[in-house]
C-alpha positions in Angstrom: 72.5 91.1 93.0 69.4 91.9 95.1 68.8 91.2 98.8 66.6 88.3 97.7 69.5 86.9 95.7 71.7 87.1 98.7 69.3 85.2 100.8 68.8 82.4 98.3 72.3 82.2 96.8 74.3 79.1 97.8 77.6 80.9 96.9 80.9 79.4 96.1 84.3 78.9 97.8 85.9 80.6 94.8 86.1 84.3 95.3 85.3 86.3 92.2 87.8 89.0 91.1 87.2 92.3 92.7 87.1 94.0 89.3 84.2 91.7 88.3 82.3 92.6 91.4 82.9 96.3 90.8 81.7 96.1 87.2 78.5 94.3 88.3 78.0 97.1 90.9 78.2 99.7 88.1 75.8 97.8 85.8 73.1 97.4 88.5 70.7 100.3 89.4 70.9 99.1 93.0 74.4 98.0 94.0 74.8 94.9 96.2 76.1 95.4 99.7 79.7 95.4 100.6 78.6 93.5 103.7 75.5 91.4 103.8 74.8 89.0 106.7 71.7 86.8 107.1 70.6 85.0 110.3 74.2 85.2 111.6 74.9 83.4 114.9 78.0 82.8 116.9 78.0 80.5 120.0 81.1 79.9 122.1 81.5 76.7 124.2 83.2 77.3 127.5 84.6 74.5 129.5 83.4 72.0 127.0 79.8 72.3 128.2 78.5 75.9 128.7 77.1 77.5 125.5 77.4 81.3 125.4 75.5 82.9 122.5 77.4 86.0 121.3 75.3 86.7 118.2 71.7 85.6 117.7 70.2 85.8 114.2 71.8 89.0 113.0 70.8 90.2 109.5 72.3 93.4 108.1 73.4 95.1 104.9 76.1 97.8 104.6 76.3 99.4 101.2 79.3 100.9 99.3 80.4 104.3 100.6 78.5 104.0 103.9 80.0 105.1 107.3 78.4 102.9 109.9 79.0 103.0 113.7 78.4 99.8 115.6 77.3 100.5 119.1 76.5 98.6 122.2 77.6 97.9 125.8 80.2 95.3 126.8 79.0 91.8 125.9 76.4 93.1 123.3 78.0 91.2 120.4 79.5 94.2 118.6 83.1 92.9 118.8 82.0 89.4 117.8 80.2 90.9 114.8 83.4 92.8 113.8 85.5 89.6 114.0 83.1 87.8 111.7 82.8 90.7 109.2 86.6 91.0 109.3 87.0 87.3 108.4 88.9 86.8 111.7 86.4 84.1 112.7 83.6 82.0 111.2 79.9 82.0 112.3 78.2 79.1 114.0 75.4 79.4 111.5 74.1 81.9 109.0 75.6 83.4 105.9 78.0 86.4 105.2 78.7 87.9 101.8 81.6 90.3 101.2 81.3 92.3 98.0 78.8 89.7 96.7 80.9 86.6 97.6 79.8 84.1 100.1 82.7 83.9 102.7 81.1 82.6 105.9 82.3 79.1 105.6 85.6 79.4 103.8 88.8 77.8 105.1 91.2 79.7 107.4 93.7 80.1 104.5 91.1 81.5 102.2 89.8 83.9 104.8 93.4 85.1 105.4 93.7 85.9 101.7 90.5 87.8 101.8 91.6 89.8 104.8 94.8 90.8 103.2 93.2 91.9 99.9 89.8 93.3 100.7 89.8 94.5 104.4 91.8 97.1 106.3 92.0 97.0 110.1 92.5 99.9 112.6 92.7 99.1 116.3 92.7 101.0 119.5 96.3 100.0 120.4 98.0 101.0 117.0 99.9 97.7 116.9 103.0 99.3 115.4 106.5 97.8 115.4 108.5 99.9 117.8 111.8 99.6 116.0 110.5 100.2 112.6 109.9 103.5 110.9 106.5 104.7 109.8 107.4 103.8 106.2 108.5 100.2 107.2 105.4 99.7 109.4 103.2 100.6 106.5 105.0 98.4 104.0 104.7 95.4 106.2 101.4 94.0 104.8 103.0 94.0 101.3 106.0 91.9 102.2 104.4 88.7 101.1 102.6 90.2 98.1 105.5 89.6 95.7 106.2 93.4 95.2 109.6 94.8 94.9 110.9 97.0 97.7 110.8 100.0 95.4 107.1 99.4 94.7 106.3 98.8 98.3 107.9 102.0 99.4 106.3 104.0 96.6 102.8 102.8 97.7 103.7 103.5 101.4 104.8 107.1 100.6 101.5 107.6 98.9 99.3 106.5 101.7 101.3 108.2 104.3 100.9 111.4 102.4 97.2 110.7 102.2 96.9 110.7 106.0 99.1 113.8 106.4 102.4 112.1 107.4 104.6 112.8 104.3 107.1 114.5 106.6 107.1 111.6 109.2 108.1 108.6 107.1 111.4 108.1 108.8 110.1 108.5 112.4 109.7 105.5 114.7 106.5 105.2 116.9 108.1 106.7 120.0 109.0 109.7 118.0 105.4 110.3 117.0 102.4 111.5 118.9 99.4 109.3 119.6 97.4 110.8 116.8 100.4 110.4 114.4 100.8 106.7 115.4 97.1 106.1 114.7 97.6 107.8 111.3 100.4 105.3 110.5 98.1 102.5 111.5 95.4 103.9 109.2 97.9 104.2 106.3 99.0 100.5 106.9 95.3 99.5 106.7 95.0 101.3 103.3 98.1 99.9 101.7 96.5 97.0 99.9 93.5 99.1 98.6 90.7 97.5 100.7 87.1 97.8 99.9 86.2 97.9 103.6 87.9 99.6 106.6 87.1 98.2 110.0 88.0 100.6 112.9 87.8 99.1 116.4 87.7 101.9 119.0 90.3 103.9 117.0 90.1 106.8 119.4 90.1 104.8 122.6 93.7 105.8 123.5 93.5 109.4 122.4 92.5 112.7 124.0 89.4 114.5 122.7 91.3 116.9 120.4 93.3 114.1 118.8 90.1 112.0 118.5 88.6 114.7 116.3 91.7 114.6 114.2 91.5 110.9 113.6 87.8 110.9 112.9 88.5 113.6 110.3 90.9 111.2 108.5 88.2 108.5 108.5 85.5 110.9 107.3 87.8 112.1 104.5 88.5 108.5 103.4 84.8 107.8 103.5 84.0 110.9 101.4 86.4 109.5 98.8 84.3 106.4 98.6 85.7 103.9 101.1 83.2 102.0 103.2 83.9 102.4 106.9 82.6 100.4 109.9 83.4 101.9 113.2 83.1 99.9 116.5 82.8 102.2 119.5 81.1 102.5 122.9 81.2 106.3 122.8 78.0 107.9 121.5 79.9 111.1 120.7 82.3 109.3 118.5 79.5 107.4 116.8 78.0 110.7 115.7 80.9 111.1 113.2 79.3 108.3 111.3 76.3 108.5 109.0 74.4 105.5 110.3 74.3 103.9 113.8 73.6 100.2 114.4 73.1 99.2 118.1 73.6 95.7 119.4 72.2 94.3 122.7 72.4 90.7 123.9 73.7 89.5 120.5 70.9 91.1 118.5 70.5 94.3 116.4 68.0 96.4 118.4 68.3 99.7 116.5 69.5 100.8 113.0 69.1 104.5 112.4 70.6 107.3 110.4 72.7 109.8 112.4 70.6 113.0 112.5 73.0 115.4 114.2 76.0 114.3 112.2 79.4 115.7 113.5 81.9 117.1 111.0 85.4 116.6 112.2 86.7 119.1 109.7 84.5 121.9 111.0 85.3 121.0 114.6 89.0 120.9 114.0 88.8 124.3 112.3 86.9 125.6 115.4 89.6 124.2 117.7 92.3 125.8 115.6 90.6 129.2 115.8 90.2 128.9 119.6 93.9 128.0 119.9 94.9 131.0 117.7 92.8 133.4 119.9 94.3 132.0 123.1 97.8 132.3 121.7 97.1 135.9 120.6 95.6 136.8 124.0 98.7 135.3 125.8 101.1 137.4 123.7 99.1 140.6 124.6 99.2 139.8 128.3 103.0 139.2 128.3 103.8 142.4 126.4 
């Protein structure tokens, strides 16, 4: 499916199987985007009279395996864009295709189904259940999927291992560091095998060292083929992505590749070396 096809396609309320979409991707020389929006607008009505345009004619493609940072000041439209891409809301006008399927005007129930199967969410506030273990927090999205408890826990163990928490499955949020809590949230977002991961200010509650740690997890997932959209106001965090899209007044004003790309793995290794040197120096001083 080409961009021209996306513009002219009327689409259907019936979502094609993901396997069919993946097969079409493999058969095409140029894959269709994971996310494609055309002339997307969103207008909020305040007090029954005042019209507030949050998005104004946004057109954008995000392809499989991309790592895109969405930037912009408060009120720029970046959060509204994420809500629409995440199928949490519907646009006022325009069209949105997710993995080649027109989803912009589906019913709330159908959008909920798409969210649970195709999209993973990571938020600034972790949103973990305080009395539940890491394992139970991660299995939560599968409760209504008809899977047995054994299968749910098997999958949860796998994704927790993927994010480096194999030895923390029985810990509750208050027994985990901020970085570990965000790793649990990432594992929960991965549990249903999404084609798209949306991360909204995932390092907003973390210190600089832990932020590098979490961005390393996202970069590693992206290197394994997962498409990642990162919403952030921090230009330093945006440099962990490969592409940066900047919003202003509800419009895309810049769309550029990240030239000085940051590698979280390299930075984390450098931080570990510094810590080792400081520890060695401290031991020498105390002897």
